[in-house]
N, C-alpha and C positions, 0 to 999 in steps of 0.2 A: 558436475549439478548437466543434470539434461535440459538439452533443446525447448523439451514443451514447457520443463520451469524456467528455462527464459525467457521464453512466449507468454506466460504467463506475467510474469512478472514487469515484464513491457506493459501491459494489457492495465496492470496495475501503476504503474508510474505513471501510465496517459491518464487515467481518472483521477491519482491524485493530484498529477497536475491542473486537475479541469476543476477542482474543488472548493468547496467552502458555506459560507454560513448567508453572505447576503452580499452585498458590494462585490467588487471584484478583488479589491486587498484583502477584506473580509475574509472568502474564499481562499484566494492563497494562502494567507496566513491558515487557517482552515486547512489546508490539504498537507503543508510542510506537519502541521501540527499532526497530523492523522502517521505523514507519513515518518515521524519521533516516534510515534508509540508503536509504529508497526516494525521498527527498527529494535528499538528498547525490548519487546515481545520474542521478538527472535534474536537477538544476543544474550538473553534468558536463558535463553535453551540448553541445558550441560548433559540435561539426562531425564531419564521416563517422567521422574516429579515435577521436573523444570518445564516438561514438552508439556506435562497438563495442564501444565496455570499457565503457560502459554499459550496454549491451543481454545484456551477461555476467553483471554484476552484479543489474541487475534480474531473469535471469532464477534466479540464486540468489537472492534476496530471496525469489520466488515459491515455490519448494521451501519454507523458511520457513515460509513463509506456512499453503501446504499443512500442512505438519505441526503445525503452531499450533492450524491449524483443527481437526483431529481432536483435538486435545487440550481443545479448546470444548466439541466435539461431544459431549466423557467427560463434561463438565460436567452436576451437577442444573440442571435447570432457571432455581432462582432463581439460582443463580450466574452461570447465562446471563447473566439479566434487569439484574443487577448489572453486566458490562461494554457494555451497550447502553444504559444510564443517559449521558444527557449528561454531557460530560468538556472540560472550557474549554481544558485542556492538548491533548485529540485534535484537537477545535475550531480550535484555532492551530494544530495541524501540516495541518489539514485545508486550510487559507487558504493556508499555505507550499505545500499538494502542490500545491494547482490553479493557483498562481502559475508554478510547477517546470514543468509539464505543456503550462503554455502558452506559456513558454520556449523549451523543448524542442520543441514540436511545429510552430517558425518552421525546426526545420535540416530539411534533404532528407532524406526517406525515416523523420525521428524518428515521426513521428503515426501508419506504420504499426506501429513496432518496438511505439511507447509500447500503443497499441490492440491490438495480439498479446499484451502482459504482462497489461494488464488483464482482455481477455474471456478473461485462461485463471486469474485469479482463483477462488476457492472462490465459492460463490455463497453 
């Protein structure tokens, strides 16, 4: 896995760690849900056909993350700090995400597709 992929993954995790629907707990729940959806999509990549299907799912997840990011930006700074605090559940999901990205990257063409999704994540 390339360093730029890790950098993009870190940005993804930061966004997901600070995302959600409304209140702090809703936002954290949404963040975990999107992270799980992304992991599931990545884990499904086994060949070209499954890459194409996963890419469509990942694009939808990306749109969800962008929407959630807008909600997070509207929160008071104090609430945003709560999202950025260490979270054991997100740490576990981060490890699963890294493993899924590494495995999916072995499929021809997947690395470029994953990098595109990661680079389009909100900063």
